[in-house]
C-alpha positions as a printed Julia matrix, in Angstrom:
188×3 Matrix{Float64}:
 -24.03  -75.51   5.37
 -21.28  -75.34   2.92
 -17.98  -76.5    4.72
 -16.08  -73.83   2.93
 -18.2   -71.18   4.62
 -18.05  -72.66   8.1
 -15.33  -70.96  10.19
 -15.02  -73.88  12.51
 -14.31  -76.36   9.7
 -11.76  -73.97   8.16
 -10.17  -73.59  11.58
  -9.89  -77.27  12.08
  -8.48  -77.84   8.55
  -5.48  -75.46   9.23
  -4.15  -77.71  12.0
  -1.38  -79.75  10.55
   1.86  -81.46  11.43
   3.33  -78.2   12.82
   0.49  -78.11  15.51
   1.05  -81.84  16.27
   4.7   -81.21  16.89
   3.94  -78.18  19.01
   1.66  -80.2   21.22
   4.13  -82.98  21.67
   6.83  -80.41  22.53
   4.44  -78.86  25.18
   4.03  -82.28  26.77
   7.73  -82.92  26.76
   8.54  -79.69  28.25
   5.93  -80.07  30.92
   7.47  -83.49  31.76
  10.98  -81.85  31.92
   9.77  -79.06  34.06
   8.18  -81.41  36.51
  11.3   -83.45  36.76
  13.44  -80.3   37.44
  11.05  -79.23  40.14
  11.01  -82.69  41.8
  14.84  -82.78  41.72
  14.83  -79.46  43.55
  12.62  -80.92  46.24
   9.29  -79.53  45.1
   6.01  -81.44  45.3
   4.83  -81.27  41.6
   1.52  -82.39  40.23
   1.01  -82.62  36.47
  -2.7   -82.25  35.42
  -3.37  -83.16  31.79
  -6.25  -81.05  30.35
  -6.88  -82.4   26.78
  -9.41  -79.7   26.23
  -9.31  -75.95  27.04
 -11.93  -73.48  25.83
 -11.62  -69.57  25.77
 -15.0   -68.45  27.28
 -16.34  -64.94  27.47
 -19.08  -63.59  29.62
 -21.49  -63.31  26.71
 -21.15  -67.0   25.66
 -23.15  -68.62  28.45
 -25.97  -67.83  30.88
 -23.47  -67.3   33.66
 -20.85  -64.79  34.44
 -17.86  -67.05  34.35
 -15.17  -66.29  31.66
 -11.55  -67.28  31.02
  -9.81  -70.53  30.22
 -12.11  -73.44  30.88
  -9.93  -76.58  31.33
 -11.56  -80.03  31.14
  -9.73  -82.29  33.55
 -10.2   -86.03  32.82
 -11.54  -88.2   35.68
  -8.07  -89.98  36.06
  -6.47  -86.49  36.87
  -9.32  -84.97  38.92
  -8.29  -86.51  42.23
  -4.59  -85.31  41.86
  -5.82  -81.79  41.03
  -8.26  -81.74  43.97
  -5.59  -82.99  46.3
  -3.12  -80.31  45.25
  -5.63  -77.47  44.78
  -5.39  -74.52  47.16
  -6.52  -71.27  45.45
  -4.88  -69.06  48.19
  -1.62  -70.94  48.36
  -0.75  -70.89  44.73
   0.27  -67.16  44.6
   2.41  -67.07  41.45
   2.5   -68.61  38.0
   4.74  -69.09  34.95
   3.79  -69.74  31.41
   6.09  -71.71  29.08
   5.37  -72.24  25.5
   4.66  -70.84  22.03
   1.88  -69.88  19.64
   1.33  -71.2   16.14
  -1.26  -69.52  13.92
  -2.84  -68.0   17.08
  -3.07  -71.29  18.91
  -1.38  -71.2   22.28
   0.59  -74.35  23.15
   1.62  -73.74  26.78
   2.47  -75.28  30.09
   0.91  -73.2   32.95
   2.7   -73.67  36.16
   0.83  -72.63  39.27
   3.28  -72.03  42.14
   3.03  -72.25  45.83
   6.41  -70.7   46.79
   5.89  -71.15  50.59
   5.4   -74.87  50.52
   7.49  -75.54  47.36
   4.63  -76.88  45.33
   3.59  -76.56  41.81
   0.82  -77.74  39.52
   1.82  -78.01  35.82
  -1.07  -77.85  33.28
  -0.12  -78.46  29.72
  -2.82  -77.09  27.47
  -3.66  -75.63  24.03
  -6.23  -73.02  23.16
  -7.19  -70.9   20.15
  -6.64  -67.15  20.73
  -8.12  -66.42  17.2
 -11.55  -67.34  18.78
 -10.79  -65.53  22.1
 -11.63  -61.84  21.47
 -14.58  -62.0   23.87
 -12.58  -63.71  26.57
  -9.86  -61.06  26.29
 -12.47  -58.25  26.36
 -14.01  -59.78  29.55
 -10.55  -60.05  31.1
  -9.75  -56.41  30.34
 -13.12  -55.27  31.72
 -12.56  -57.23  34.89
  -8.95  -56.55  35.26
  -8.16  -60.29  35.62
  -8.43  -63.6   33.8
  -9.51  -66.9   35.32
  -8.65  -70.54  34.86
 -11.51  -72.74  35.69
 -10.96  -76.51  36.13
 -13.9   -78.88  35.7
 -14.54  -82.45  34.9
 -16.6   -83.58  31.86
 -19.91  -83.66  33.88
 -19.44  -79.89  34.48
 -18.49  -80.19  38.24
 -16.08  -77.45  39.01
 -12.89  -78.56  40.71
 -11.31  -75.11  41.22
 -10.27  -71.82  39.8
  -7.36  -69.49  39.73
  -7.51  -65.61  39.21
  -4.65  -63.93  37.34
  -4.34  -60.24  37.93
  -1.49  -60.12  35.26
  -2.78  -62.21  32.42
  -0.91  -61.13  29.38
   1.34  -64.19  29.29
  -1.87  -66.31  28.88
  -3.33  -64.29  25.96
  -0.23  -63.1   24.07
   2.36  -65.44  22.54
   5.64  -65.39  24.38
   8.2   -63.16  22.67
  11.53  -64.3   21.34
  13.5   -62.74  24.13
  11.55  -64.61  26.91
   9.47  -67.71  26.43
   8.75  -67.67  30.19
   6.56  -65.12  31.81
   5.79  -64.59  35.59
   2.95  -62.88  37.31
   1.27  -63.02  40.63
  -2.02  -64.86  40.94
  -4.77  -62.38  42.15
  -6.72  -61.97  45.27
  -8.37  -65.32  46.29
 -10.91  -63.61  48.34
 -13.02  -62.46  45.34
 -16.39  -64.22  45.56
 -17.49  -63.22  42.13
 -18.81  -65.75  39.71
 -16.25  -65.02  37.11
């Protein structure tokens, strides 16, 4: 196959210094946010996810869709210890988009217990039309957290998901919405 005709090769070639800087800025902002929360007395867990995919229902032989975060083994225990799908009832998104690639820190918030999980991640929205369509059809978007072996560690359902699929605007780089009903037993 001619590399000039391969969409994935072209897509990888477009990532340059601007994207490296955006990722570094995302990591720095995540650390700053975590320190601010801790200074306010919150229990804060940072979970690095070096790989996030945008997955639609039609991509796999299962019904799951949304943001698929791969959690490295050295962060898996911290995520599992902090994870409680029902308690984390809100979220904030901090970040920016460059050439359709989202560089964001997702903050899952448990306001009752003053806990948060910060997830710095990057994902390509230029390849996410199917995921967005699945979310619109469902009326919700999911974040799935798994380890490299495929074992699922947890998931979150976002009823209001625009901050996760649209770049933050100039007036507000932070968006807030409520995480959806955790009683849904669907496979999404």
